[in-house]
C-alpha positions as CSV (number, residue, x, y, z in Angstrom):
1,X,13.1,31.2,-30.5
2,X,14.1,32.9,-33.8
3,X,14.0,36.6,-33.9
4,X,12.4,38.2,-36.9
5,X,14.9,40.0,-39.1
6,X,14.7,43.7,-40.0
7,X,11.9,44.5,-37.6
8,X,11.5,45.7,-34.1
9,X,10.4,42.4,-32.6
10,X,7.1,42.5,-30.8
11,X,7.2,40.2,-27.7
12,X,3.6,40.3,-26.5
13,X,0.5,38.9,-28.2
14,X,-0.8,41.4,-30.8
15,X,-2.0,41.9,-34.3
16,X,1.3,43.4,-35.2
17,X,3.2,40.4,-34.0
18,X,0.8,38.2,-36.0
19,X,1.7,40.1,-39.2
20,X,5.4,40.0,-38.4
21,X,5.3,36.2,-38.0
22,X,3.4,35.8,-41.3
23,X,6.1,37.9,-42.9
24,X,8.8,35.8,-41.4
25,X,7.2,32.6,-42.8
26,X,7.2,34.0,-46.3
27,X,10.9,33.1,-47.1
28,X,13.1,30.0,-47.2
29,X,13.3,27.6,-45.4
30,X,9.5,28.2,-45.1
31,X,9.1,28.5,-48.8
32,X,9.8,25.8,-51.4
33,X,11.1,28.5,-53.9
34,X,13.7,31.1,-53.3
35,X,11.8,33.8,-55.2
36,X,8.1,34.1,-54.2
37,X,6.3,32.1,-51.6
38,X,5.3,28.5,-52.3
39,X,4.6,26.1,-49.5
40,X,3.2,22.8,-50.6
41,X,1.7,20.0,-48.4
42,X,4.4,17.7,-46.8
43,X,7.2,19.6,-48.6
44,X,10.5,20.6,-46.8
45,X,9.1,24.1,-46.5
46,X,5.9,22.8,-44.9
47,X,7.9,20.7,-42.4
48,X,10.0,23.7,-41.5
49,X,6.9,25.8,-41.1
50,X,5.2,23.3,-38.9
51,X,8.3,23.2,-36.7
52,X,8.4,27.0,-36.3
53,X,4.7,27.4,-35.7
54,X,4.8,24.6,-33.2
55,X,7.4,26.6,-31.2
56,X,5.1,29.6,-31.2
57,X,2.2,27.4,-30.0
58,X,4.3,26.0,-27.2
59,X,5.4,29.4,-26.1
60,X,1.7,30.4,-26.0
61,X,1.0,27.6,-23.4
62,X,-0.2,24.8,-25.8
63,X,0.6,21.2,-26.0
64,X,1.2,20.2,-29.6
65,X,0.9,17.2,-31.8
66,X,1.0,16.3,-35.5
67,X,-2.1,14.2,-36.5
68,X,-2.3,11.4,-38.8
69,X,-2.9,13.7,-41.8
70,X,0.1,15.9,-41.0
71,X,-1.9,18.8,-39.5
72,X,-0.3,20.8,-36.7
73,X,-2.6,21.0,-33.6
74,X,-1.9,22.9,-30.5
75,X,-4.3,22.4,-27.5
76,X,-4.8,24.9,-24.6
77,X,-6.6,22.9,-21.9
78,X,-9.8,24.1,-20.3
79,X,-10.7,24.4,-16.6
80,X,-11.7,20.7,-16.8
81,X,-9.1,18.4,-18.4
82,X,-10.3,16.7,-21.6
83,X,-13.2,19.1,-22.1
84,X,-14.6,19.4,-25.6
85,X,-12.7,22.0,-27.7
86,X,-13.3,25.1,-29.6
87,X,-11.3,24.6,-32.8
88,X,-9.6,27.7,-34.4
89,X,-8.0,27.0,-37.7
90,X,-6.9,27.8,-41.2
91,X,-4.3,26.4,-43.6
92,X,-0.5,26.6,-43.6
93,X,0.0,25.6,-47.3
94,X,-0.1,28.1,-50.2
95,X,-0.5,28.5,-53.9
96,X,2.5,29.2,-56.0
97,X,3.8,32.8,-55.9
98,X,1.5,33.3,-53.0
99,X,0.7,36.2,-50.6
100,X,1.9,36.0,-47.0
101,X,-1.5,36.0,-45.2
102,X,-3.8,33.7,-46.9
103,X,-4.5,30.9,-44.4
104,X,-1.4,31.5,-42.3
105,X,-2.7,34.6,-40.7
106,X,-5.7,32.7,-39.4
107,X,-3.5,30.1,-37.7
108,X,-1.2,32.7,-36.2
109,X,-4.1,34.8,-34.9
110,X,-5.4,31.7,-33.1
111,X,-2.0,31.4,-31.4
112,X,-2.0,35.1,-30.5
113,X,-5.5,34.7,-28.9
114,X,-4.3,31.8,-26.8
115,X,-1.1,33.6,-25.9
116,X,-3.1,36.5,-24.6
117,X,-5.3,34.2,-22.4
118,X,-2.2,32.3,-21.2
119,X,-0.5,35.5,-20.1
120,X,-3.7,36.3,-18.1
121,X,-3.8,32.7,-16.7
122,X,-7.3,32.5,-18.0
123,X,-9.0,29.2,-18.8
124,X,-12.5,28.3,-20.1
125,X,-15.0,25.5,-19.5
126,X,-13.8,24.3,-22.9
127,X,-10.4,23.7,-24.4
128,X,-9.1,25.7,-27.4
129,X,-7.3,23.8,-30.2
130,X,-5.5,25.7,-32.9
131,X,-5.2,23.8,-36.1
132,X,-2.8,24.5,-39.0
133,X,-4.2,22.4,-41.9
134,X,-1.7,21.0,-44.2
135,X,-3.6,21.0,-47.5
136,X,-6.3,23.5,-48.4
137,X,-5.1,24.8,-51.7
138,X,-4.5,21.5,-53.5
139,X,-1.3,23.0,-54.9
140,X,0.7,19.8,-54.7
141,X,-1.8,17.0,-55.2
142,X,-4.9,17.3,-57.4
143,X,-7.3,17.5,-54.6
144,X,-8.1,20.4,-52.3
145,X,-9.0,20.6,-48.6
146,X,-7.7,17.1,-48.1
147,X,-6.6,17.5,-44.5
148,X,-9.7,19.3,-43.2
149,X,-11.8,16.5,-44.8
150,X,-9.8,14.1,-42.8
151,X,-10.3,16.0,-39.6
152,X,-14.1,16.4,-40.3
153,X,-14.4,12.7,-41.0
154,X,-15.8,13.3,-44.5
155,X,-12.8,12.0,-46.6
156,X,-14.0,8.4,-46.9
157,X,-10.6,7.2,-48.1
158,X,-7.2,8.6,-49.0
159,X,-7.2,9.3,-52.7
160,X,-4.6,7.5,-54.9
161,X,-3.0,10.6,-56.4
162,X,0.5,11.8,-57.4
163,X,2.1,15.3,-57.6
164,X,3.7,16.8,-60.7
165,X,7.0,14.9,-60.0
166,X,5.2,11.5,-59.8
167,X,5.4,11.2,-56.0
168,X,2.3,9.5,-54.6
169,X,0.7,10.9,-51.6
170,X,1.4,7.6,-49.8
171,X,5.1,8.1,-50.5
172,X,5.0,11.7,-49.4
173,X,3.4,10.8,-46.1
174,X,6.0,8.1,-45.5
175,X,8.8,10.5,-46.2
176,X,7.2,12.8,-43.6
177,X,7.1,10.0,-41.0
178,X,3.4,9.4,-41.4
179,X,1.5,6.2,-42.1
180,X,-1.0,6.5,-45.0
181,X,-2.9,3.5,-43.6
182,X,-3.7,5.6,-40.5
183,X,-4.7,8.8,-42.3
184,X,-8.4,8.7,-41.5
185,X,-7.5,8.5,-37.8
186,X,-7.2,12.3,-38.0
187,X,-11.0,12.5,-37.7
188,X,-12.5,14.1,-34.6
189,X,-15.5,12.7,-32.8
190,X,-18.3,15.3,-32.9
191,X,-18.8,15.0,-29.2
192,X,-15.3,16.3,-28.6
193,X,-15.8,19.5,-30.5
194,X,-17.7,22.6,-29.4
195,X,-17.5,24.7,-32.6
196,X,-15.0,25.8,-35.4
197,X,-13.9,29.4,-35.9
198,X,-11.8,30.7,-38.8
199,X,-10.3,34.1,-39.3
200,X,-9.2,34.8,-42.9
201,X,-8.3,37.7,-45.1
202,X,-11.3,38.6,-47.3
203,X,-9.5,38.0,-50.6
204,X,-11.8,40.6,-52.1
205,X,-12.4,44.4,-52.1
206,X,-15.7,44.7,-50.3
207,X,-14.4,45.5,-46.8
208,X,-12.0,48.0,-48.1
209,X,-14.6,49.7,-50.3
210,X,-17.0,49.9,-47.3
211,X,-14.3,51.1,-44.9
212,X,-14.6,48.1,-42.5
213,X,-11.5,46.5,-40.9
214,X,-13.4,43.2,-40.3
215,X,-16.5,41.5,-41.5
216,X,-19.0,38.8,-40.5
217,X,-19.2,35.9,-42.9
218,X,-22.8,34.7,-43.1
219,X,-22.2,31.8,-45.5
220,X,-19.7,30.4,-47.9
221,X,-21.0,30.4,-51.5
222,X,-22.5,27.6,-53.3
223,X,-20.5,26.8,-56.4
224,X,-21.0,25.2,-59.8
225,X,-18.1,24.7,-62.3
226,X,-19.0,23.7,-65.9
227,X,-16.9,22.7,-68.9
228,X,-18.5,24.0,-72.1
229,X,-17.5,22.6,-75.5
230,X,-18.7,24.3,-78.7
231,X,-18.1,22.5,-82.0
232,X,-18.5,24.4,-85.3
233,X,-16.7,24.0,-88.6
234,X,-13.1,25.1,-89.2
235,X,-12.5,26.9,-92.5
236,X,-10.3,29.2,-94.4
237,X,-10.3,32.7,-92.9
238,X,-10.1,34.4,-96.3
239,X,-12.6,32.4,-98.4
240,X,-15.4,31.6,-96.0
241,X,-18.1,34.3,-96.1
242,X,-19.2,35.6,-92.7
243,X,-22.9,34.6,-93.2
244,X,-21.9,30.9,-93.9
245,X,-19.5,30.5,-90.9
246,X,-20.0,28.2,-88.0
247,X,-17.4,29.9,-85.9
248,X,-17.0,28.2,-82.5
249,X,-15.0,31.1,-81.1
250,X,-17.5,33.7,-82.1
251,X,-20.3,31.7,-80.5
252,X,-18.2,31.3,-77.3
253,X,-17.5,35.1,-77.3
254,X,-21.2,35.9,-77.4
255,X,-21.8,33.3,-74.7
256,X,-19.2,34.9,-72.4
257,X,-20.7,38.3,-72.8
258,X,-24.1,36.8,-72.0
259,X,-22.8,35.0,-68.9
260,X,-21.4,38.3,-67.7
261,X,-24.8,40.1,-68.2
262,X,-26.7,37.3,-66.4
263,X,-24.4,37.6,-63.4
264,X,-24.6,41.4,-63.4
265,X,-28.4,41.3,-63.4
266,X,-28.6,39.1,-60.3
267,X,-28.1,39.7,-56.6
268,X,-24.9,41.1,-55.3
269,X,-23.7,37.8,-54.1
270,X,-24.0,36.2,-57.6
271,X,-20.7,36.0,-59.6
272,X,-19.9,34.1,-62.8
273,X,-16.5,33.7,-64.4
274,X,-15.0,32.3,-67.5
275,X,-11.3,31.7,-66.5
276,X,-10.0,29.2,-69.0
277,X,-10.4,28.7,-72.7
278,X,-8.9,26.5,-75.4
279,X,-9.3,27.2,-79.1
280,X,-8.6,24.9,-82.0
281,X,-7.1,24.8,-84.6
282,X,-5.6,28.0,-83.1
283,X,-4.1,29.5,-86.2
284,X,-4.7,33.2,-87.4
285,X,-5.8,32.2,-90.9
286,X,-8.4,29.5,-89.8
287,X,-11.9,30.1,-88.6
288,X,-12.1,28.3,-85.1
289,X,-14.0,25.1,-85.3
290,X,-13.7,23.9,-81.7
291,X,-13.7,25.8,-78.4
292,X,-13.7,24.6,-74.8
293,X,-14.1,27.0,-71.8
294,X,-14.9,26.9,-68.1
295,X,-17.7,28.6,-66.2
296,X,-17.6,29.2,-62.5
297,X,-20.9,30.3,-60.9
298,X,-21.1,31.2,-57.2
299,X,-23.8,32.6,-54.9
300,X,-24.7,32.7,-51.3
301,X,-27.5,30.3,-51.7
302,X,-28.2,27.3,-53.9
303,X,-31.4,28.8,-55.1
304,X,-29.6,31.9,-56.6
305,X,-26.8,29.8,-58.0
306,X,-29.2,27.2,-59.5
307,X,-31.4,29.9,-61.1
308,X,-28.4,31.6,-62.7
309,X,-27.1,28.3,-64.0
310,X,-30.4,27.5,-65.5
311,X,-30.7,30.9,-67.2
312,X,-27.2,30.8,-68.6
313,X,-27.6,27.2,-69.9
314,X,-30.7,28.2,-71.8
315,X,-29.0,31.3,-73.2
316,X,-26.0,29.3,-74.4
317,X,-28.3,26.8,-76.1
318,X,-30.0,29.6,-78.0
319,X,-26.7,31.1,-79.0
320,X,-25.4,27.7,-80.2
321,X,-28.6,27.1,-82.3
322,X,-28.5,30.6,-83.8
323,X,-24.9,30.2,-84.9
324,X,-25.1,26.6,-86.1
325,X,-22.7,25.1,-83.6
326,X,-23.1,22.1,-81.3
327,X,-22.7,22.7,-77.6
328,X,-21.9,20.3,-74.8
329,X,-22.1,21.4,-71.1
330,X,-20.7,19.2,-68.4
331,X,-21.0,19.8,-64.6
332,X,-17.5,19.3,-63.1
333,X,-17.9,20.7,-59.6
334,X,-20.9,21.1,-57.3
335,X,-20.4,22.6,-53.9
336,X,-23.4,23.4,-51.7
337,X,-23.6,26.7,-49.7
338,X,-22.3,26.5,-46.2
339,X,-24.3,28.7,-43.9
340,X,-22.4,29.8,-40.8
341,X,-24.0,29.1,-37.4
342,X,-26.7,31.7,-36.6
343,X,-25.9,31.4,-32.9
344,X,-22.2,31.7,-33.3
345,X,-22.6,34.5,-35.9
346,X,-24.8,36.6,-33.5
347,X,-22.1,36.3,-30.8
348,X,-19.5,37.2,-33.3
349,X,-21.5,40.2,-34.6
350,X,-21.8,41.4,-31.0
351,X,-18.0,41.1,-30.5
352,X,-17.4,43.1,-33.7
353,X,-19.7,45.9,-32.5
354,X,-18.1,45.8,-29.0
355,X,-14.6,46.2,-30.5
356,X,-15.2,48.5,-33.4
357,X,-18.2,50.5,-32.1
358,X,-20.0,49.8,-35.5
359,X,-22.6,47.2,-36.4
360,X,-21.0,44.1,-38.0
361,X,-20.8,44.3,-41.7
362,X,-22.1,41.0,-43.1
363,X,-20.9,39.4,-46.4
364,X,-20.8,36.1,-48.2
365,X,-17.5,34.4,-48.8
366,X,-17.1,33.7,-52.5
367,X,-14.0,31.7,-51.9
368,X,-13.9,28.2,-50.4
369,X,-12.3,27.7,-47.0
370,X,-11.7,24.9,-44.5
371,X,-14.8,26.1,-42.6
372,X,-17.0,24.7,-45.3
373,X,-15.5,21.3,-44.8
374,X,-15.6,21.5,-41.0
375,X,-19.3,22.3,-41.0
376,X,-19.8,18.5,-41.5
377,X,-18.4,18.0,-38.1
378,X,-19.5,21.0,-36.1
379,X,-21.2,24.5,-36.2
380,X,-18.8,27.0,-37.9
381,X,-18.4,30.8,-38.1
382,X,-15.9,33.0,-39.9
383,X,-14.4,36.4,-39.5
384,X,-13.0,38.3,-42.5
385,X,-10.1,40.8,-42.3
386,X,-9.7,43.6,-44.8
387,X,-6.9,43.2,-47.3
388,X,-5.5,45.9,-49.5
389,X,-7.3,46.3,-52.8
390,X,-8.8,42.8,-52.3
391,X,-5.6,41.3,-53.7
392,X,-4.9,37.6,-52.8
393,X,-3.0,34.6,-54.2
394,X,-0.4,37.3,-55.2
395,X,2.8,38.6,-53.6
396,X,1.1,42.0,-53.4
397,X,-1.3,40.6,-50.8
398,X,-1.3,43.0,-47.8
399,X,-3.0,43.8,-44.5
400,X,-2.9,46.6,-42.0
401,X,-1.4,45.9,-38.5
402,X,-4.3,47.8,-36.9
403,X,-6.9,45.7,-38.8
404,X,-5.3,42.5,-37.6
405,X,-5.2,43.9,-34.1
406,X,-8.9,44.6,-34.4
407,X,-9.5,41.0,-35.5
408,X,-7.5,39.7,-32.6
409,X,-9.6,41.7,-30.1
410,X,-12.8,40.5,-31.8
411,X,-11.6,36.9,-31.5
412,X,-10.7,37.2,-27.8
413,X,-14.0,38.8,-27.1
414,X,-15.9,36.1,-29.1
415,X,-14.1,33.3,-27.3
416,X,-14.9,34.7,-23.9
417,X,-18.7,34.9,-24.8
418,X,-19.4,31.6,-26.6
419,X,-21.4,29.1,-24.6
420,X,-19.9,26.0,-23.2
421,X,-22.6,23.9,-24.9
422,X,-22.5,23.1,-28.6
423,X,-23.9,25.8,-30.7
424,X,-26.8,25.5,-33.2
């Protein structure tokens, strides 16, 4: 076993050791880049990470395998061999210039929980399987949550895609010793799964602002993503009077302000974002004649999301007509809300109160997670962990050792209290 550099190594299962292990995995050979963490699916850094995490799983008393999609799976057998399994998972891949804890912390916490039970020689009527998913972020191939879709049995077929260097996913699988033709064999049979649990940093500032170490996720937000195109008339910036302009950028600017106001006037779980814009011709002395921008709308329920989308669509049409520009709006992305299992969430809420002495703080996840895919296979629930200033997808991503210890204790209590029958 490798010893973590520059720290006093913690030998026993704990939140502190989980943080140390995530810190250890943030540097080469576990990163594809020497400066800043980047771990892409099936890359050399991913392979090295799987090897190291596998060692930790085996030390914790698990038998390990790599499935047909390249996911790492460690199984801690139950009292009865071959019993259905509680799945605990998150992802091992990362975005470019990533933080240390997004995804990886959830996998490592699963290992720490099993290590604690193994040290006590404690087994359950069900097995526990810890899964390190290979691709959640979609940072190598232009498709996200590919490997959890394979496990959930919802992939359908392996997409024919290439990375930025022109390597096909089939070739990448072959280079990793995997057979693309067998990819869908990663799917679990529903009868072999009890439930799915995922611990994850919040990736937002709510828990910090409300002074909670952990939070209960009630659902993963419904999401719409639109592409909006506004077409006006380009013209000379000096000779075209203001009242005669068909300025596509001015129309887009008013639209963006309106989108913000619509989101601000809705429920707390409603958010709307314009994150990308292209302006043409793009010269300082030309009135813009063409603008394209994105709109991302998310809410805890489809009804809130849909109402907001309808309101902003009508508002953008009015702005376009008033300003004499043509508008095209195309729906590019449609994800339904994923409610967490009420039964599992009630048990998790009780565990949070048992460990913290406070009622569980409930919140909606605005970000997508593997849990939303796994819900097609089995009931799911999620635990959020406070992160500093809500920063994520950023090297400044940070957690507190004590918060992670709290999360681990909640997990262990939760595991010991879930029913051996499949949850609702």
